C-alpha positions in Angstrom: 129.5 34.5 157.2 130.6 35.7 160.6 133.9 37.0 159.0 131.9 39.0 156.5 129.7 40.6 159.2 132.8 41.3 161.4 134.6 42.9 158.4 131.5 45.1 157.6 131.3 46.2 161.2 135.0 47.0 161.3 134.8 49.0 158.0 131.8 50.9 159.4 133.6 51.8 162.6 136.7 52.9 160.7 134.7 55.1 158.4 132.8 56.6 161.4 136.1 57.4 163.1 137.8 58.9 160.0 138.5 62.6 159.9 137.2 63.0 156.4 134.6 65.6 157.0 132.6 66.4 153.9 131.1 69.8 153.5 127.3 69.7 153.3 126.3 70.7 149.7 124.6 74.1 149.7 122.8 75.3 146.6 122.4 79.0 146.7 119.2 80.4 145.0 120.8 83.4 143.2 123.4 83.5 140.4 123.9 87.1 139.3 127.2 88.2 137.9 128.2 91.7 139.1 129.2 94.1 136.4 132.3 96.1 136.6 132.3 99.2 138.7 134.7 101.9 139.7 134.5 104.3 142.7 136.3 105.5 145.7 135.8 104.4 149.3 135.5 106.4 152.5 139.2 107.1 152.5 139.0 108.4 148.9 140.9 105.3 147.7 140.0 103.7 144.4 137.9 100.5 144.6 136.5 98.3 141.8 135.3 94.8 141.2 138.9 93.6 140.7 139.8 94.9 144.2 137.3 92.4 145.6 138.1 89.5 143.3 138.9 86.4 145.3 137.1 87.6 148.4 133.7 86.8 149.9 131.7 89.9 150.6 128.4 91.3 151.8 126.9 94.2 149.9 124.1 96.7 150.5 122.8 100.0 149.2 122.5 103.1 151.5 122.6 106.9 151.5 123.5 109.2 154.4 120.4 111.5 154.0 118.1 108.6 154.3 115.3 109.2 156.8 114.0 105.6 157.0 115.8 102.3 156.6 119.5 103.2 156.1 120.3 103.9 159.7 119.1 100.5 160.9 120.8 98.8 157.9 124.1 100.4 158.6 123.8 99.6 162.3 123.0 96.0 161.4 126.0 95.9 159.0 128.2 97.1 161.9 126.7 94.3 164.1 127.5 91.8 161.4 131.0 93.1 161.3 131.4 92.6 165.1 130.0 89.0 164.9 132.3 88.1 162.0 135.3 89.4 164.1 134.2 87.5 167.2 134.0 84.3 165.2 137.2 84.9 163.3 135.4 84.9 159.9 137.1 87.0 157.2 134.7 88.8 154.8 134.5 92.2 153.2 131.6 94.5 153.7 130.7 96.8 150.9 128.1 99.6 151.1 127.2 101.3 147.8 125.9 104.9 148.2 122.9 105.5 145.9 123.3 109.3 146.4 126.9 109.8 145.1 126.3 113.6 144.5 125.9 114.1 148.2 127.7 111.2 149.8 131.4 112.2 149.4 134.0 110.0 151.1 134.3 112.1 154.3 130.5 112.0 154.7 130.4 108.2 154.3 133.3 107.8 156.8 131.5 110.0 159.4 128.2 108.2 158.8 129.6 104.7 159.3 132.0 105.8 162.0 128.8 106.8 164.0 128.0 103.1 164.3 131.5 102.0 165.2 132.5 100.8 161.7 135.9 99.2 161.4 137.2 100.3 158.0 139.8 97.6 157.7 137.2 95.4 155.9 134.3 97.7 155.3 134.3 99.9 152.2 131.6 102.5 151.7 131.7 103.4 148.0 130.8 106.5 146.0 132.4 108.5 143.2 130.3 107.4 140.3 127.3 109.0 138.5 123.7 108.6 139.8 122.7 107.0 136.5 125.4 104.4 136.9 124.5 103.3 140.5 120.8 103.0 139.5 121.6 100.8 136.5 124.3 98.8 138.5 121.8 98.0 141.3 119.1 97.0 138.9 121.2 94.8 136.6 123.8 93.3 139.0 121.7 92.8 142.1 118.2 92.9 140.5 117.5 95.6 143.1 115.6 98.8 142.9 117.5 102.1 143.1 115.9 105.4 142.0 115.7 109.0 143.2 112.2 110.1 144.3 111.0 113.0 142.2 111.0 116.3 144.1 112.8 114.8 147.1 116.3 114.1 148.5 115.2 110.5 149.2 115.8 107.3 147.1 114.0 104.0 146.7 116.5 101.2 147.2 116.8 97.6 148.3 116.9 96.8 152.0 118.7 93.5 151.5 122.2 92.4 152.3 123.7 90.4 149.4 126.3 87.6 149.7 128.9 87.8 146.8 131.3 84.9 146.1 135.0 85.1 145.2 134.1 85.3 141.5 131.9 88.4 141.9 128.6 86.5 141.7 125.6 87.3 144.0 124.5 84.0 145.4 122.2 84.9 148.3 120.2 87.8 149.8 119.1 88.4 153.4 116.9 90.8 155.3 119.0 93.9 156.2 116.6 96.1 158.2 114.9 94.0 160.9 116.3 90.9 162.4 119.1 90.0 159.8 119.9 86.3 160.1 123.5 86.8 161.3 124.2 83.2 162.0 123.0 82.1 158.6 125.0 84.8 156.9 128.1 83.7 158.8 127.4 80.0 158.0 127.0 80.9 154.3 130.2 82.9 154.2 132.1 80.0 155.8 130.7 77.6 153.2 132.1 79.8 150.4 135.5 80.0 151.9 
């Protein structure tokens, strides 16, 4: 009996000392496949869903004439970019313009440049029709996107969306006030 107990203790110690770290299982609440899109980024370079295939990315919806939530969202995305860089976490950032008629590539570049964006992993996308981006946001992200009648303003989501390597939205986060940066980074690392 003593030998069995001693053997169990030794096995317990060996397993406790092993380097076999197991990832904690995370179940993400969302499962929305992103439909194909084509546009151009702030450098007028083509970008589409295939460009992002195999990468983890954070998406949002903004427009440069926005007089409410877009400025803080863009500043928060820039802050997320800085935190990712400090922690050595690789992820793409993607901001879809919901005002493609106004938001030309140079305008998007100036807009994000104003918050210190690093364009090496942040694409601000335009170059599609208004009808497309509204439908795309609604269907792929289950997010509102619509022009307000008689105005240059738009209704749109204020969330940041986590997208996995297969182009599936798996999580969303508050993007305007107090984004959960550490949780976003933790979730990105889990997917990688």
